ROSE-4610 file (N, C-alpha, C; in Angstrom, 1 decimal, always signed):
// ROSE-4610
residu = [X/X/X/X/X/X/X/X/X/X/X/X/X/X/X/X/X/X/X/X/X/X/X/X/X/X/X/X/X/X/X/X/X/X/X/X/X/X/X/X/X/X/X/X/X/X/X/X/X/X/X/X/X/X/X/X/X/X/X/X/X/X/X/X/X/X/X/X/X/X/X/X/X/X/X/X/X/X/X/X/X/X/X/X/X/X/X/X/X/X/X/X/X/X/X/X/X/X/X/X/X/X/X/X/X/X/X/X/X/X/X/X/X/X/X/X/X/X/X/X/X/X/X/X/X/X/X/X/X/X/X/X/X/X/X/X/X/X/X/X/X/X/X/X/X/X/X/X/X/X/X/X/X/X/X/X/X/X/X/X/X/X/X/X/X/X/X/X/X/X/X/X/X/X/X/X/X/X/X/X/X/X/X/X/X/X/X/X/X/X/X/X/X/X/X/X/X/X/X/X/X/X/X/X/X/X/X/X/X/X/X/X/X/X/X/X/X/X/X/X/X/X/X/X/X/X/X/X/X/X/X/X/X/X/X/X/X/X/X/X/X/X/X]
num = [1/1/1/2/2/2/3/3/3/4/4/4/5/5/5/6/6/6/7/7/7/8/8/8/9/9/9/10/10/10/11/11/11/12/12/12/13/13/13/14/14/14/15/15/15/16/16/16/17/17/17/18/18/18/19/19/19/20/20/20/21/21/21/22/22/22/23/23/23/24/24/24/25/25/25/26/26/26/27/27/27/28/28/28/29/29/29/30/30/30/31/31/31/32/32/32/33/33/33/34/34/34/35/35/35/36/36/36/37/37/37/38/38/38/39/39/39/40/40/40/41/41/41/42/42/42/43/43/43/44/44/44/45/45/45/46/46/46/47/47/47/48/48/48/49/49/49/50/50/50/51/51/51/52/52/52/53/53/53/54/54/54/55/55/55/56/56/56/57/57/57/58/58/58/59/59/59/60/60/60/61/61/61/62/62/62/63/63/63/64/64/64/65/65/65/66/66/66/67/67/67/68/68/68/69/69/69/70/70/70/71/71/71/72/72/72/73/73/73/74/74/74/75/75/75/76/76/76/77/77/77/78/78/78/79/79/79/80/80/80/81/81/81]
x = [+126.1/+125.8/+125.2/+125.7/+125.1/+123.9/+123.0/+121.8/+122.1/+121.5/+121.6/+120.7/+121.1/+120.2/+119.1/+117.9/+116.7/+116.4/+116.0/+115.7/+114.4/+113.7/+112.5/+112.6/+112.4/+112.3/+110.8/+110.3/+108.9/+108.7/+107.5/+107.2/+106.8/+107.3/+106.9/+106.0/+104.7/+103.8/+104.0/+104.3/+104.5/+105.6/+106.7/+107.8/+107.9/+107.0/+106.9/+108.3/+108.8/+110.1/+110.1/+111.0/+111.2/+112.3/+112.1/+113.1/+113.5/+114.8/+115.3/+115.6/+114.9/+115.1/+115.4/+116.1/+116.4/+115.1/+114.7/+113.5/+113.5/+114.6/+114.6/+114.6/+115.4/+115.5/+114.8/+114.3/+113.6/+114.5/+115.8/+116.8/+116.7/+116.8/+116.8/+118.2/+118.2/+119.5/+119.7/+118.7/+118.9/+117.6/+117.4/+116.2/+116.5/+115.4/+115.5/+114.2/+114.4/+113.3/+112.2/+112.7/+111.8/+112.2/+111.3/+111.6/+112.6/+112.4/+113.3/+114.8/+114.9/+116.3/+116.9/+116.1/+116.6/+116.9/+116.2/+116.4/+117.3/+117.8/+118.6/+120.1/+120.7/+122.1/+123.0/+122.6/+123.4/+123.3/+122.3/+122.2/+121.9/+121.0/+120.7/+121.9/+122.6/+123.8/+124.8/+125.1/+126.0/+125.5/+124.1/+123.5/+123.7/+123.7/+123.8/+125.3/+126.2/+127.6/+128.1/+129.3/+129.9/+129.1/+128.4/+127.7/+126.5/+126.0/+124.9/+123.6/+122.7/+121.4/+120.3/+119.1/+118.0/+117.0/+116.6/+115.7/+114.4/+113.3/+112.0/+111.5/+111.1/+110.7/+109.1/+108.6/+107.2/+106.5/+105.2/+104.4/+103.8/+103.5/+102.8/+101.4/+100.8/+99.4/+99.4/+100.5/+100.6/+101.1/+101.6/+102.2/+103.6/+104.2/+105.6/+105.7/+106.5/+106.8/+107.8/+108.9/+109.9/+110.9/+111.8/+112.8/+114.2/+115.2/+116.5/+117.5/+118.5/+119.6/+120.9/+121.6/+123.0/+124.0/+125.1/+125.5/+124.7/+124.6/+123.8/+124.3/+125.5/+126.1/+125.5/+125.0/+124.4/+122.9/+122.4/+121.0/+120.9/+119.9/+119.7/+119.4/+119.8/+119.5/+118.0/+117.5/+116.0/+115.8/+114.7/+114.4/+113.0/+112.8/+111.6/+110.4/+109.3/+108.1/+108.2]
y = [+85.7/+86.9/+86.5/+87.2/+86.9/+87.7/+87.2/+87.8/+89.0/+90.1/+91.3/+91.3/+91.8/+91.9/+92.8/+92.6/+93.4/+94.2/+95.5/+96.4/+97.1/+97.7/+98.5/+99.8/+100.9/+102.2/+102.5/+102.6/+102.8/+103.8/+104.3/+105.3/+104.6/+104.9/+104.4/+105.4/+105.2/+106.2/+106.4/+105.4/+105.5/+106.5/+106.4/+107.3/+108.5/+108.6/+109.7/+109.9/+108.8/+108.9/+107.8/+107.9/+106.9/+106.0/+104.7/+103.7/+102.7/+102.5/+101.5/+100.2/+99.1/+97.8/+96.8/+95.7/+94.6/+93.7/+93.3/+92.5/+91.2/+90.4/+89.1/+89.0/+89.9/+89.8/+90.9/+91.9/+93.0/+93.9/+93.7/+94.5/+95.9/+96.8/+98.2/+98.6/+99.5/+99.9/+101.4/+102.3/+103.7/+104.4/+105.5/+106.3/+107.7/+108.2/+109.5/+110.3/+111.7/+112.5/+112.6/+112.6/+112.7/+111.7/+111.5/+110.6/+111.3/+112.6/+113.4/+113.3/+113.3/+113.2/+111.9/+110.8/+109.5/+109.2/+109.8/+109.5/+110.5/+111.5/+112.5/+112.1/+112.4/+112.4/+111.2/+110.0/+108.9/+108.5/+109.0/+108.7/+107.2/+106.6/+105.2/+104.4/+104.7/+104.0/+103.9/+105.0/+105.1/+104.3/+104.3/+103.6/+102.1/+101.6/+100.1/+99.6/+100.5/+100.1/+99.5/+98.8/+98.2/+97.1/+96.3/+95.2/+95.6/+96.8/+97.3/+96.6/+96.7/+96.0/+96.6/+96.1/+96.5/+97.1/+98.4/+99.1/+99.4/+98.9/+99.3/+100.5/+101.5/+102.8/+102.8/+102.8/+102.7/+104.1/+104.1/+105.3/+105.4/+106.5/+106.6/+106.0/+106.2/+105.6/+104.2/+103.5/+102.1/+101.8/+100.6/+100.3/+100.8/+100.6/+101.0/+102.1/+103.1/+104.1/+103.7/+103.1/+102.7/+101.7/+101.1/+100.2/+100.7/+100.8/+101.2/+100.2/+100.0/+99.0/+99.7/+99.3/+99.9/+98.8/+98.8/+99.8/+99.6/+100.6/+100.6/+99.5/+99.1/+98.1/+96.7/+96.6/+95.3/+95.1/+96.1/+96.1/+95.0/+94.1/+93.0/+93.6/+92.9/+93.3/+93.2/+94.1/+94.0/+92.9/+92.2/+91.1/+91.4/+90.7/+90.9/+90.2/+90.9/+90.3/+90.2]
z = [+107.4/+108.1/+109.4/+110.4/+111.8/+112.0/+112.9/+113.2/+114.1/+113.8/+114.6/+115.8/+117.0/+118.1/+117.8/+118.3/+118.0/+119.3/+119.0/+120.1/+119.7/+120.7/+120.5/+121.3/+120.7/+121.3/+121.5/+122.7/+123.0/+124.1/+124.2/+125.3/+126.5/+127.7/+129.0/+129.6/+129.6/+130.1/+131.6/+132.4/+133.8/+134.2/+133.4/+133.7/+132.8/+131.8/+130.8/+130.2/+129.6/+128.8/+127.8/+126.9/+125.8/+126.2/+126.1/+126.6/+125.4/+125.4/+124.4/+125.2/+124.7/+125.4/+124.4/+124.8/+123.9/+123.9/+122.7/+122.5/+123.2/+123.1/+123.6/+125.1/+125.7/+127.2/+127.9/+127.2/+127.7/+128.6/+128.5/+129.3/+128.9/+129.8/+129.6/+129.1/+128.0/+127.5/+127.8/+127.5/+127.7/+127.7/+128.4/+128.4/+127.8/+127.2/+126.5/+126.9/+127.0/+127.4/+126.2/+125.0/+123.8/+122.8/+121.9/+120.7/+119.8/+119.6/+118.8/+119.3/+120.6/+121.2/+120.9/+121.0/+120.7/+119.3/+118.4/+116.9/+116.2/+116.9/+116.3/+116.2/+115.1/+114.9/+115.4/+115.2/+115.6/+117.1/+117.8/+119.2/+119.4/+118.6/+118.7/+118.4/+117.4/+117.0/+118.1/+118.8/+119.9/+121.1/+121.3/+122.4/+122.2/+121.0/+120.8/+120.8/+120.7/+120.7/+119.4/+119.5/+118.4/+117.7/+118.4/+117.8/+117.0/+117.3/+116.5/+116.7/+115.8/+116.0/+115.1/+115.2/+114.5/+115.5/+115.3/+116.3/+115.6/+116.3/+115.9/+116.7/+116.0/+116.7/+116.8/+118.0/+118.2/+118.1/+117.9/+118.0/+119.3/+119.9/+121.1/+121.0/+119.9/+119.7/+119.4/+119.3/+119.0/+117.6/+117.4/+116.1/+116.0/+114.8/+114.6/+113.6/+113.8/+112.9/+111.8/+112.2/+111.3/+112.0/+111.2/+111.7/+111.1/+112.0/+111.6/+111.9/+111.1/+111.3/+111.5/+112.5/+112.8/+112.9/+112.3/+111.2/+110.0/+109.2/+108.0/+107.0/+107.0/+106.2/+106.5/+107.7/+108.1/+107.7/+107.1/+106.6/+105.6/+105.7/+104.7/+103.4/+102.3/+100.9/+100.7/+99.9/+99.6/+98.6/+98.8/+97.9/+97.2/+96.1/+95.4/+96.2/+96.2/+96.8/+98.2]
């Protein structure tokens, strides 16, 4: 299994928008007005394209809310412990 590219969706306070960036290179992928707009109905999946990836969704207050994998079939199997 190949490693999926990793991305983070976080709030940019200076520009007052949510930005999707690649973790390794910090390259900008796409901007959204709200977190709800970014996480609704497959928007993140389309933003990542065919190769997909793993997206960490940040909270405004810090920390991470959740992590999503696109395509879902690339999600690693759960392991004990």
